[in-house]
KOLTORPA-327118 format. One record per residue: x, y, z of N, C-alpha, C in turn; residue in one letter. Coordinates in steps of 0.02 Angstrom, whole numbers, padded with zeros to 5 digits, always signed. Layout:
XYZXYZXYZA/...
END
This chain:
+00865-00774-00781+00853-00707-00755+00918-00671-00737X/+00969-00708-00718+01032-00677-00698+01072-00651-00758X/+01049-00668-00818+01081-00640-00878+01049-00574-00898X/+00995-00555-00865+00959-00494-00883+00984-00435-00840X/+00977-00375-00868+00995-00315-00830+00931-00287-00799X/+00933-00281-00733+00874-00263-00695+00882-00192-00666X/+00831-00152-00674+00831-00085-00644+00783-00085-00584X/+00810-00067-00526+00767-00055-00468+00750+00019-00470X/+00688+00034-00490+00667+00104-00499+00640+00129-00433X/+00666+00186-00410+00649+00211-00343+00646+00287-00344X/+00628+00316-00287+00629+00389-00280+00570+00422-00313X/+00584+00460-00365+00531+00496-00400+00510+00559-00362X/+00459+00594-00387+00440+00659-00359+00382+00657-00309X/+00358+00599-00290+00298+00597-00248+00313+00615-00176X/+00260+00623-00137+00267+00638-00066+00300+00580-00028X/+00303+00521-00059+00332+00462-00027+00403+00448-00053X/+00435+00499-00080+00501+00490-00110+00552+00458-00062X/+00558+00483-00002+00608+00458+00044+00596+00385+00063X/+00533+00368+00072+00516+00298+00087+00535+00254+00028X/+00520+00278-00032+00536+00240-00093+00611+00229-00100X/+00650+00281-00086+00723+00274-00090+00748+00221-00041X/+00721+00221+00019+00740+00170+00068+00721+00101+00045X/+00661+00094+00018+00638+00030-00010+00684+00007-00066X/+00695+00052-00114+00735+00035-00173+00806+00015-00156X/+00837+00051-00111+00907+00035-00093+00911-00033-00060X/+00863-00049-00018+00863-00114+00015+00854-00170-00035X/+00807-00161-00082+00795-00212-00134+00856-00220-00178X/+00887-00164-00198+00946-00166-00241+01002-00206-00208X/+01015-00192-00145+01067-00228-00109+01052-00303-00105X/+00988-00320-00095+00969-00390-00090+00979-00427-00156X/+00959-00395-00211+00967-00427-00277+01041-00435-00295X/+01080-00384-00279+01152-00389-00293+01184-00444-00250X/+01160-00450-00189+01184-00504-00145+01169-00572-00175X/+01112-00577-00210+01092-00640-00241+01126-00652-00309X/+01167-00604-00330+01204-00614-00392+01171-00588-00455X/+01119-00547-00448+01085-00519-00507+01120-00456-00531X/+01117-00445-00596+01145-00385-00626+01094-00329-00618X/+01093-00298-00560+01043-00247-00544+01075-00180-00531X/+01042-00127-00555+01064-00059-00543+01005-00019-00515X/+01019+00036-00484+00966+00080-00460+00954+00138-00506X/+00892+00156-00517+00874+00214-00557+00827+00258-00516X/+00847+00320-00506+00804+00369-00473+00759+00399-00526X/+00695+00386-00520+00647+00404-00572+00646+00479-00588X/+00658+00494-00651+00648+00562-00678+00593+00556-00730X/+00529+00570-00713+00473+00554-00757+00481+00573-00830X/+00505+00633-00844+00511+00655-00914+00567+00619-00952X/+00612+00589-00915+00669+00556-00947+00671+00481-00934X/+00616+00454-00908+00615+00384-00887+00631+00336-00945X/+00600+00347-01002+00613+00303-01060+00686+00307-01080X/+00714+00367-01081+00784+00375-01098+00829+00341-01047X/+00809+00345-00983+00848+00311-00931+00851+00236-00943X/+00795+00207-00961+00792+00135-00974+00833+00116-01035X/+00826+00155-01088+00861+00140-01151+00936+00147-01143X/+00957+00200-01108+01028+00212-01098+01061+00153-01061X/+01027+00126-01012+01054+00071-00972+01039+00002-01001X/+01001+00001-01056+00982-00062-01089+00950-00110-01039X/+00897-00086-01008+00863-00123-00955+00817-00177-00984X/+00821-00237-00956+00778-00293-00978+00717-00301-00934X/+00722-00280-00871+00667-00292-00824+00669-00239-00769X/+00611-00218-00746+00607-00166-00694+00578-00196-00630X/+00614-00184-00575+00587-00199-00509+00561-00133-00483X/+00495-00127-00479+00463-00064-00462+00464-00053-00387X/+00499-00001-00365+00501+00017-00294+00476+00088-00282X/+00435+00113-00329+00408+00180-00323+00342+00178-00285X/+00338+00215-00230+00275+00222-00193+00238+00284-00218X/+00172+00279-00221+00133+00338-00238+00135+00357-00311X/+00137+00422-00324+00133+00450-00392+00183+00417-00439X/+00159+00399-00498+00197+00368-00553+00208+00293-00543X/+00229+00272-00484+00247+00202-00476+00191+00157-00454X/+00143+00185-00417+00091+00144-00386+00023+00156-00417X/+00019+00202-00465-00045+00222-00492-00057+00200-00564X/-00013+00159-00591-00021+00132-00658+00018+00167-00712X/+00048+00225-00697+00082+00263-00748+00147+00229-00772X/+00189+00208-00725+00249+00171-00745+00231+00106-00779X/+00180+00073-00752+00160+00009-00780+00139+00017-00854X/+00100+00070-00868+00079+00082-00937+00138+00096-00983X/+00186+00135-00959+00245+00150-00998+00284+00087-01014X/+00294+00044-00963+00332-00017-00973+00295-00066-01019X/+00228-00067-01014+00189-00109-01060+00202-00089-01132X/+00202-00023-01146+00214+00001-01214+00285-00014-01238X/+00332-00014-01191+00402-00028-01209+00416-00103-01213X/+00369-00144-01188+00380-00216-01188+00430-00239-01136X/+00436-00201-01082+00484-00218-01029+00445-00248-00970X/+00460-00310-00950+00425-00340-00893+00441-00302-00828X/+00395-00306-00780+00403-00270-00717+00370-00309-00661X/+00393-00296-00601+00365-00330-00542+00298-00298-00522X/+00258-00337-00487+00197-00311-00458+00137-00309-00504X/+00086-00273-00482+00022-00272-00517+00025-00232-00581X/-00025-00245-00625-00029-00212-00689-00059-00143-00686X/-00073-00116-00745-00096-00047-00751-00162-00035-00713X/-00213-00074-00729-00279-00062-00700-00280-00076-00625X/-00251-00133-00605-00250-00150-00534-00214-00096-00493X/-00160-00071-00520-00121-00019-00485-00163+00045-00479X/-00193+00066-00534-00232+00128-00533-00291+00123-00486X/-00325+00067-00487-00385+00058-00446-00366+00055-00371X/-00314+00017-00355-00293+00010-00285-00268+00076-00257X/-00239+00117-00300-00213+00182-00276-00269+00231-00260X/-00326+00223-00292-00382+00269-00283-00430+00240-00231X/-00426+00265-00170-00466+00238-00115-00541+00246-00128X/-00559+00298-00165-00630+00308-00181-00656+00252-00226X/-00617+00232-00274-00637+00178-00319-00638+00111-00283X/-00586+00097-00244-00584+00033-00209-00642+00027-00160X/-00661+00081-00128-00719+00080-00083-00781+00055-00120X/-00792+00083-00179-00851+00064-00218-00848-00010-00237X/-00789-00033-00257-00782-00103-00277-00792-00150-00217X/-00762-00134-00160-00771-00175-00101-00845-00181-00083X/-00879-00125-00083-00950-00125-00065-00991-00167-00114X/-00977-00159-00178-01014-00196-00230-01002-00271-00225X/-00941-00290-00204-00923-00361-00201-00939-00393-00134X/-00965-00353-00087-00982-00380-00021-00922-00390+00024X/-00867-00358+00009-00808-00361+00053-00817-00310+00108X/-00815-00330+00171-00828-00283+00226-00777-00226+00227X/-00801-00165+00230-00758-00106+00232-00795-00052+00272X/-00760-00008+00306-00795+00042+00347-00843+00085+00305X/-00899+00102+00335-00947+00147+00303-00912+00213+00287X/-00927+00240+00228-00889+00300+00207-00931+00345+00163X/-00906+00405+00152-00935+00453+00105-00877+00483+00066X/-00887+00492+00001-00836+00519-00043-00852+00591-00060X/-00802+00634-00060-00811+00704-00078-00757+00724-00129X/-00774+00772-00173-00723+00801-00217-00719+00876-00205X/-00672+00908-00240-00660+00979-00226-00719+01023-00243X/-00765+00999-00285-00825+01037-00300-00870+01042-00238X/-00862+00994-00192-00903+00995-00131-00875+01041-00077X/-00814+01066-00089-00779+01103-00036-00814+01168-00017X/-00858+01193-00061-00893+01255-00046-00949+01245+00005X/-00968+01182+00016-01021+01169+00066-00991+01166+00136X/-01035+01163+00184-01013+01157+00254-01001+01083+00268X/-00944+01058+00243-00930+00986+00250-00920+00965+00323X/-00894+01011+00363-00882+00993+00433-00947+00974+00467X/-01000+01013+00455-01065+00998+00487-01094+00933+00459X/-01087+00923+00392-01113+00861+00362-01078+00800+00391X/-01012+00805+00396-00974+00748+00421-00990+00733+00494X/-00996+00785+00534-01013+00775+00605-01081+00744+00613X/-01129+00766+00573-01197+00740+00577-01200+00667+00557X/-01164+00648+00504-01168+00580+00479-01125+00530+00517X/-01066+00552+00539-01018+00504+00568-01005+00514+00642X/-01018+00573+00669-01000+00584+00739-00925+00584+00749X/-00903+00574+00810-00832+00574+00827-00814+00508+00861X/-00753+00482+00849-00703+00506+00802-00721+00485+00731X/-00687+00515+00682-00698+00500+00612-00632+00504+00575X/-00625+00466+00521-00563+00465+00483-00573+00504+00418X/-00527+00551+00405-00528+00589+00343-00463+00576+00307X/-00468+00554+00244-00407+00536+00208-00409+00557+00135X/-00350+00572+00108-00343+00583+00037-00359+00518+00000X/-00388+00524-00059-00405+00464-00097-00346+00433-00133X/-00289+00469-00136-00234+00444-00177-00166+00455-00146X/-00157+00432-00084-00092+00435-00052-00081+00371-00012X/-00017+00357+00002+00001+00302+00044+00042+00326+00104X/+00069+00278+00142+00111+00294+00200+00076+00339+00252X/+00009+00336+00252-00032+00376+00299-00025+00451+00287X/+00001+00471+00229+00005+00542+00211-00065+00565+00193X/-00085+00622+00220-00152+00649+00205-00208+00614+00242X/-00191+00577+00296-00241+00542+00336-00244+00574+00405X/-00304+00592+00426-00312+00623+00492-00369+00587+00529X/-00356+00566+00590-00409+00539+00633-00433+00597+00676X/-00495+00617+00664-00522+00677+00697-00560+00656+00760X/-00542+00686+00815-00574+00669+00879-00614+00727+00909X/-00605+00787+00881-00641+00846+00904-00674+00880+00845X/-00739+00897+00849-00774+00930+00794-00737+00990+00765X/-00703+01027+00808-00669+01088+00785-00612+01073+00737X/-00590+01010+00734-00533+00992+00691-00554+00963+00623X/-00619+00956+00612-00641+00925+00549-00619+00967+00489X/-00630+01032+00493-00614+01076+00436-00539+01071+00418X/-00496+01070+00469-00424+01062+00456-00410+00996+00421X/-00441+00942+00445-00429+00876+00416-00450+00873+00343X/-00507+00904+00327-00531+00906+00257-00481+00943+00213X/-00458+01001+00236-00410+01040+00197-00345+01002+00189X/-00323+00968+00240-00261+00929+00237-00267+00873+00186X/-00323+00837+00185-00333+00782+00138-00336+00808+00066X/-00369+00865+00056-00375+00892-00011-00308+00918-00039X/-00258+00926+00004-00192+00947-00021-00162+00895-00067X/-00182+00832-00058-00148+00777-00092-00188+00747-00149X/-00253+00762-00154-00292+00737-00211-00356+00777-00215X/-00390+00770-00272-00452+00806-00284-00512+00771-00251X/-00501+00710-00227-00554+00673-00194-00531+00653-00124X/-00577+00652-00077-00561+00628-00010-00613+00576+00011X/-00593+00535+00058-00637+00484+00086-00647+00499+00160X/-00709+00505+00181-00725+00513+00252-00754+00446+00275X/-00726+00419+00328-00739+00350+00345-00755+00343+00420X/-00801+00299+00436-00815+00286+00507-00752+00257+00540X/-00742+00276+00602-00684+00252+00640-00701+00184+00670X/-00660+00135+00654-00669+00068+00682-00620+00058+00739X/-00647+00049+00799-00604+00037+00856-00590-00037+00862X/-00527-00054+00868-00510-00124+00874-00437-00136+00858X/-00421-00196+00834-00352-00214+00818-00336-00193+00746X/-00277-00164+00739-00253-00147+00672-00210-00204+00646X/-00229-00232+00589-00195-00290+00561-00172-00276+00490X/-00122-00313+00468-00103-00309+00398-00085-00379+00374X/-00104-00393+00313-00095-00460+00284-00056-00453+00219X/+00005-00480+00218+00046-00480+00158+00027-00539+00115X/+00026-00528+00049+00005-00580+00003+00056-00586-00053X/+00075-00649-00067+00122-00664-00120+00088-00707-00173X/+00101-00692-00237+00076-00735-00290+00029-00700-00337X/+00014-00736-00392-00030-00709-00444-00090-00755-00455X/-00079-00811-00487-00134-00857-00502-00161-00891-00439X/-00115-00908-00395-00135-00940-00332-00101-00903-00274X/-00123-00843-00260-00091-00804-00208-00099-00835-00139X/-00050-00824-00096-00053-00850-00028-00044-00794+00022X/-00080-00799+00077-00076-00749+00130-00022-00769+00180X/+00022-00724+00195+00073-00736+00246+00042-00724+00316X/+00078-00743+00369+00050-00733+00436+00029-00661+00448X/-00026-00653+00484-00054-00586+00498-00010-00550+00549X/+00001-00486+00536+00038-00444+00583-00012-00399+00620X/-00005-00398+00686-00044-00352+00728-00001-00291+00741X/-00029-00233+00731+00009-00170+00736-00012-00134+00801X/+00037-00121+00844+00021-00089+00908+00067-00028+00916X/+00046+00030+00891+00087+00091+00898+00085+00118+00969X/+00142+00141+00993+00146+00169+01061+00100+00230+01068X/+00094+00269+01015+00054+00330+01017-00021+00316+01014X/-00038+00254+00995-00108+00236+00987-00134+00250+00917X/-00094+00282+00875-00113+00299+00807-00056+00278+00760X/-00072+00237+00710-00021+00213+00663-00014+00263+00606X/+00019+00318+00621+00028+00372+00572+00098+00366+00540X/+00116+00417+00501+00180+00416+00464+00239+00406+00512X/+00238+00443+00567+00293+00439+00615+00298+00369+00646X/+00240+00341+00664+00240+00274+00694+00264+00221+00644X/+00250+00232+00580+00270+00184+00529+00345+00183+00518X/+00376+00242+00518+00445+00246+00495+00495+00265+00548X/+00474+00265+00612+00521+00276+00666+00532+00210+00702X/+00595+00188+00703+00610+00124+00735+00592+00127+00809X/+00558+00075+00832+00540+00071+00902+00475+00105+00921X/+00444+00142+00873+00383+00179+00889+00322+00134+00888X/+00328+00075+00859+00271+00030+00852+00293-00042+00866X/+00251-00079+00901+00263-00150+00911+00226-00190+00858X/+00261-00237+00828+00230-00280+00776+00228-00351+00803X/+00168-00378+00809+00160-00445+00837+00142-00492+00779X/+00185-00541+00768+00173-00588+00713+00190-00659+00737X/+00143-00705+00732+00075-00695+00707+00032-00656+00757X/-00019-00624+00731-00064-00583+00772-00098-00626+00825X/-00117-00594+00879-00149-00629+00935-00223-00640+00919X/-00235-00691+00878-00303-00706+00856-00316-00781+00861X/-00378-00799+00874-00396-00870+00871-00389-00894+00799X/-00376-00958+00791-00361-00986+00725-00417-00972+00675X/-00479-00980+00698-00536-00969+00652-00540-00896+00630X/-00528-00851+00676-00530-00780+00659-00474-00763+00611X/-00414-00788+00625-00357-00774+00581-00369-00800+00511X/-00397-00860+00506-00411-00889+00441-00462-00847+00402X/-00512-00822+00437-00564-00781+00404-00534-00714+00381X/-00493-00683+00423-00461-00620+00404-00418-00630+00341X/-00379-00684+00339-00338-00698+00280-00381-00709+00218X/-00437-00743+00227-00483-00756+00172-00510-00691+00143X/-00531-00646+00187-00558-00581+00165-00503-00541+00130X/-00442-00543+00156-00387-00506+00125-00372-00534+00054X/-00374-00599+00048-00363-00630-00017-00418-00611-00066X/-00479-00608-00043-00535-00588-00086-00525-00517-00112X/-00502-00472-00068-00490-00403-00089-00434-00400-00141X/-00381-00437-00129-00323-00439-00174-00343-00465-00243X/-00383-00520-00243-00405-00550-00306-00455-00505-00342X/-00498-00471-00304-00548-00427-00334-00516-00374-00376X/-00460-00346-00352-00426-00293-00389-00378-00321-00441X/-00374-00388-00445-00331-00422-00494-00257-00404-00483X/-00237-00402-00420-00168-00389-00403-00124-00449-00421X/-00060-00436-00428-00014-00491-00444+00054-00479-00410X/+00088-00535-00397+00156-00531-00371+00159-00520-00297X/+00143-00460-00275+00150-00442-00205+00097-00390-00187X/+00073-00392-00127+00025-00341-00104+00018-00346-00029X/-00013-00295+00000-00025-00295+00071-00094-00266+00083X/-00134-00301+00122-00203-00280+00135-00208-00258+00208X/-00229-00195+00218-00236-00168+00286-00308-00177+00310X/-00315-00201+00371-00380-00220+00398-00387-00196+00470X/-00447-00174+00489-00464-00163+00559-00510-00219+00581X/-00499-00244+00642-00540-00298+00670-00575-00270+00731X/-00643-00269+00729-00678-00239+00785-00685-00288+00844X/-00718-00266+00896-00723-00306+00957-00764-00370+00948X/-00802-00374+00893-00841-00434+00878-00805-00479+00828X/-00741-00465+00817-00699-00503+00769-00724-00498+00697X/-00754-00441+00681-00773-00429+00612-00718-00388+00579X/-00690-00412+00522-00638-00374+00488-00666-00322+00441X/-00632-00266+00436-00650-00213+00388-00589-00197+00346X/-00593-00208+00281-00536-00194+00237-00531-00118+00227X/-00472-00091+00240-00460-00020+00231-00434-00005+00161X/-00384-00043+00139-00355-00031+00073-00308-00088+00054X/-00289-00089-00009-00240-00136-00036-00181-00097-00062X/-00122-00115-00039-00060-00082-00061-00025-00126-00112X/-00015-00101-00173+00015-00141-00225+00091-00135-00228X/+00118-00081-00198+00191-00075-00191+00205-00064-00116X/+00200-00116-00077+00210-00108-00005+00283-00092+00010X/+00294-00059+00067+00362-00041+00087+00406-00102+00098X/+00470-00093+00084+00519-00147+00094+00580-00117+00129X/+00568-00081+00184+00622-00052+00223+00633-00093+00286X/+00680-00071+00327+00695-00107+00388+00636-00112+00435X/+00590-00063+00431+00531-00063+00475+00468-00085+00438X/+00475-00110+00378+00416-00126+00337+00384-00192+00358X/+00322-00200+00337+00281-00255+00361+00288-00320+00321X/+00292-00314+00255+00297-00375+00214+00359-00416+00234X/+00418-00386+00240+00476-00426+00261+00466-00458+00329X/+00431-00425+00375+00419-00454+00441+00375-00517+00435X/+00323-00512+00393+00279-00569+00384+00315-00627+00350X/+00357-00611+00301+00395-00663+00267+00445-00697+00314X/+00477-00657+00357+00525-00685+00404+00492-00735+00452X/+00428-00723+00467+00391-00767+00512+00383-00837+00485X/+00388-00845+00419+00384-00912+00389+00451-00932+00358X/+00505-00899+00381+00572-00920+00362+00597-00893+00296X/+00565-00842+00268+00587-00813+00205+00630-00752+00221X/+00694-00755+00204+00739-00699+00216+00722-00640+00170X/+00748-00582+00186+00733-00523+00144+00759-00533+00073X/+00819-00559+00067+00847-00570+00000+00806-00621-00039X/+00785-00674-00005+00744-00725-00038+00676-00696-00059X/+00648-00653-00017+00584-00621-00032+00590-00579-00096X/+00642-00538-00099+00653-00496-00158+00661-00539-00221X/+00697-00594-00214+00707-00639-00271+00641-00671-00293X/+00600-00691-00245+00535-00721-00262+00491-00672-00300X/+00490-00608-00276+00450-00557-00311+00476-00546-00382X/+00542-00545-00389+00573-00536-00454+00554-00594-00501X/+00559-00655-00477+00547-00714-00520+00473-00720-00538X/+00429-00689-00500+00357-00692-00517+00342-00656-00582X/+00386-00612-00605+00374-00578-00669+00375-00627-00728X/+00405-00685-00717+00409-00735-00771+00349-00783-00769X/+00306-00777-00718+00249-00822-00712+00196-00809-00765X/
END
């Protein structure tokens, strides 16, 4: 692998560009520290193929969050070019990125997930605020179907704010997910592997603001991360099992992170699966890996080497 030229693809035009740049730069530094011939490429979608050909790239480490990198588009391009890449394939990426589709799959497979209703822009002419209030009450979660990093996600606590939340979510995709609010512990489970994936220690997320939003995620010191989570062994094992089931259901590979809410009865609810989880100084996968003695550089190397599995 050290004889190959590796491109860490980052940035791009999505709403998560800055997070992706932070992720990509950290991964690039780690791979170079490990002695790999790695360069960084800031994704220019119309010129991506030319970028790869010009640099004579043998393998891509995908660090693009959101549009192009996490939705199957880069994966499809690389498949056609015959260039190996890290992470999940075309279908798994596209499905995991679309929260409306993953909701349907979780429900069909019996994976616990919050009760929800899906809407598209054709529904926007109706009085959605009244419908949502009648069906879900307060509080309720309104989210874009195709964004990460909590972009386009609003936890609504007052009926007067529902209309704003719906408009905000529709800014980012043509479909939105309205979901019951689960009060309890916010957990995340990082998963490594393809054929025999393993769950890393569970992280409990405790934001100072009480809401794990974009600011809480990417502001140092704004959130406390407890690893391993404060759970009884049986509960922790069950949560990891459910997370692995969600990961396998979507046919993810290499690396992923499953976000879960745990209610007061210790019932887990899967919120989503992230196929390109953040790898910044405040990111969760590196924290989980560190809890079992895997350094950041070693983690990046393991993800890279999984492309040969």
